[in-house]
TORLUMFI-767460 format. One record per residue (C-alpha): x, y, z; residue number from 1. Coordinates in nm, 2 decimals, always signed. Layout:
BEGIN
SITE     c1     c2     c3   n
SITE      X      Y      Z NUM
...
This chain:
BEGIN
SITE     c1     c2     c3   n
SITE  +8.23  +7.33  +9.32   1
SITE  +8.08  +7.50  +9.62   2
SITE  +7.70  +7.55  +9.64   3
SITE  +7.59  +7.80  +9.90   4
SITE  +7.25  +7.91  +9.77   5
SITE  +6.98  +8.03 +10.01   6
SITE  +7.23  +8.08 +10.30   7
SITE  +7.18  +8.45 +10.38   8
SITE  +7.54  +8.53 +10.27   9
SITE  +7.63  +8.90 +10.30  10
SITE  +7.91  +9.10 +10.15  11
SITE  +8.11  +9.03 +10.47  12
SITE  +8.05  +8.66 +10.42  13
SITE  +8.17  +8.69 +10.06  14
SITE  +8.49  +8.85 +10.18  15
SITE  +8.56  +8.56 +10.42  16
SITE  +8.49  +8.31 +10.14  17
SITE  +8.74  +8.49  +9.92  18
SITE  +9.00  +8.48 +10.19  19
SITE  +8.96  +8.10 +10.21  20
SITE  +8.98  +8.06  +9.83  21
SITE  +9.30  +8.27  +9.82  22
SITE  +9.48  +8.02 +10.04  23
SITE  +9.42  +7.73  +9.79  24
SITE  +9.74  +7.77  +9.58  25
SITE  +9.67  +7.46  +9.37  26
SITE  +9.32  +7.57  +9.27  27
SITE  +9.28  +7.61  +8.89  28
SITE  +8.90  +7.61  +8.86  29
SITE  +8.66  +7.80  +9.09  30
SITE  +8.29  +7.71  +9.08  31
SITE  +8.07  +7.90  +9.32  32
SITE  +7.69  +7.90  +9.34  33
SITE  +7.58  +8.19  +9.56  34
SITE  +7.23  +8.22  +9.42  35
SITE  +6.95  +8.36  +9.63  36
SITE  +7.15  +8.53  +9.90  37
SITE  +7.17  +8.90  +9.95  38
SITE  +7.53  +8.99  +9.84  39
SITE  +7.45  +9.29  +9.63  40
SITE  +7.72  +9.49  +9.44  41
SITE  +7.95  +9.49  +9.75  42
SITE  +7.94  +9.11  +9.77  43
SITE  +8.02  +9.08  +9.40  44
SITE  +8.33  +9.28  +9.46  45
SITE  +8.43  +9.09  +9.77  46
SITE  +8.37  +8.73  +9.65  47
SITE  +8.61  +8.78  +9.36  48
SITE  +8.87  +8.96  +9.56  49
SITE  +9.08  +8.64  +9.56  50
SITE  +9.15  +8.68  +9.18  51
SITE  +9.46  +8.90  +9.20  52
SITE  +9.63  +8.67  +9.46  53
SITE  +9.55  +8.35  +9.27  54
SITE  +9.71  +8.37  +8.93  55
SITE  +9.68  +8.00  +8.89  56
SITE  +9.30  +8.02  +8.86  57
SITE  +9.21  +8.00  +8.49  58
SITE  +8.84  +7.91  +8.50  59
SITE  +8.56  +8.09  +8.69  60
SITE  +8.20  +7.98  +8.71  61
SITE  +7.99  +8.20  +8.94  62
SITE  +7.62  +8.21  +9.00  63
SITE  +7.50  +8.52  +9.17  64
SITE  +7.14  +8.50  +9.05  65
SITE  +6.87  +8.65  +9.26  66
SITE  +7.11  +8.84  +9.49  67
SITE  +6.97  +9.20  +9.50  68
SITE  +7.24  +9.32  +9.26  69
SITE  +7.13  +9.66  +9.13  70
SITE  +7.30  +9.93  +8.94  71
SITE  +7.67  +9.92  +9.02  72
SITE  +7.67  +9.54  +9.04  73
SITE  +7.77  +9.50  +8.68  74
SITE  +8.06  +9.74  +8.73  75
SITE  +8.16  +9.56  +9.05  76
SITE  +8.16  +9.22  +8.87  77
SITE  +8.34  +9.36  +8.57  78
SITE  +8.61  +9.53  +8.76  79
SITE  +8.67  +9.23  +8.99  80
SITE  +8.69  +8.98  +8.70  81
SITE  +8.93  +9.21  +8.51  82
SITE  +9.18  +9.15  +8.79  83
SITE  +9.18  +8.77  +8.71  84
SITE  +9.45  +8.81  +8.45  85
SITE  +9.51  +8.44  +8.40  86
SITE  +9.14  +8.36  +8.33  87
SITE  +9.07  +8.17  +8.01  88
SITE  +8.70  +8.10  +8.07  89
SITE  +8.43  +8.28  +8.26  90
SITE  +8.07  +8.17  +8.31  91
SITE  +7.83  +8.39  +8.50  92
SITE  +7.46  +8.33  +8.60  93
SITE  +7.31  +8.67  +8.67  94
SITE  +6.93  +8.64  +8.64  95
SITE  +6.69  +8.78  +8.89  96
SITE  +6.89  +9.09  +8.95  97
SITE  +6.84  +9.45  +8.83  98
SITE  +7.17  +9.59  +8.71  99
SITE  +7.01  +9.73  +8.40 100
SITE  +7.16  +9.85  +8.08 101
SITE  +7.44 +10.04  +8.24 102
SITE  +7.54  +9.74  +8.45 103
SITE  +7.54  +9.52  +8.14 104
SITE  +7.77  +9.76  +7.97 105
SITE  +8.00  +9.79  +8.27 106
SITE  +8.02  +9.41  +8.30 107
SITE  +8.10  +9.37  +7.93 108
SITE  +8.37  +9.64  +7.96 109
SITE  +8.53  +9.44  +8.25 110
SITE  +8.51  +9.11  +8.05 111
SITE  +8.67  +9.27  +7.75 112
SITE  +8.94  +9.46  +7.94 113
SITE  +9.29  +9.45  +7.80 114
SITE  +9.41  +9.28  +8.13 115
SITE  +9.21  +8.97  +8.03 116
SITE  +9.42  +8.89  +7.72 117
SITE  +9.41  +8.52  +7.80 118
SITE  +9.03  +8.51  +7.82 119
SITE  +8.89  +8.29  +7.54 120
SITE  +8.54  +8.19  +7.64 121
SITE  +8.26  +8.38  +7.81 122
SITE  +7.91  +8.26  +7.90 123
SITE  +7.65  +8.50  +8.05 124
SITE  +7.33  +8.35  +8.18 125
SITE  +7.13  +8.68  +8.21 126
SITE  +6.79  +8.52  +8.29 127
SITE  +6.50  +8.76  +8.27 128
SITE  +6.65  +9.07  +8.41 129
SITE  +6.35  +9.30  +8.35 130
SITE  +6.57  +9.61  +8.39 131
SITE  +6.78  +9.53  +8.08 132
SITE  +6.64  +9.64  +7.75 133
SITE  +6.71  +9.51  +7.40 134
SITE  +6.93  +9.82  +7.35 135
SITE  +7.13  +9.72  +7.66 136
SITE  +7.18  +9.37  +7.52 137
SITE  +7.29  +9.51  +7.19 138
SITE  +7.55  +9.73  +7.37 139
SITE  +7.67  +9.43  +7.56 140
SITE  +7.71  +9.23  +7.24 141
SITE  +7.89  +9.52  +7.07 142
SITE  +8.16  +9.50  +7.33 143
SITE  +8.23  +9.15  +7.21 144
SITE  +8.29  +9.26  +6.85 145
SITE  +8.57  +9.05  +6.72 146
SITE  +8.46  +8.75  +6.93 147
SITE  +8.26  +8.47  +6.78 148
SITE  +7.91  +8.44  +6.92 149
SITE  +7.84  +8.07  +7.00 150
SITE  +7.49  +8.12  +7.12 151
SITE  +7.29  +8.43  +7.15 152
SITE  +6.97  +8.33  +7.34 153
SITE  +6.64  +8.49  +7.26 154
SITE  +6.53  +8.85  +7.26 155
SITE  +6.54  +8.87  +7.64 156
SITE  +6.90  +8.75  +7.63 157
SITE  +6.88  +8.45  +7.86 158
SITE  +7.21  +8.31  +7.74 159
SITE  +7.49  +8.48  +7.56 160
SITE  +7.81  +8.30  +7.47 161
SITE  +8.13  +8.42  +7.30 162
SITE  +8.46  +8.27  +7.20 163
SITE  +8.78  +8.42  +7.06 164
């Protein structure tokens, strides 16, 4: 596990971090806590750019809470995670950002992409993202139709968990 919260990490720093991770050919589990930096959507894309070159990674835990992730960030995360074709479990902490309903939908589309056929377990810690409405949470949950909800959190959607 690597905790790098409150370190003023930028998208460029995320790219360098991903380069280092991609050189770890025996790494199976990646746990990164990048909370309270300023990575934005670009950093989301960059920090996960190691996934296509590390097919041995099966587990991803990523905290990008409070990182100035706005619209486009959900799409960036979803598209990046969809390239981790060997992933079996993903856990994301996303609170304190404002990716909104569209971002939640885009993230869900990435997490349920056909390329992630091995993915069996997803946990989303959404926190209190004020820009996500109950309708957005319903849209996100609908993308996981066919999965078994393990935990659904409260009306604000603090924690969502699915298994298949």
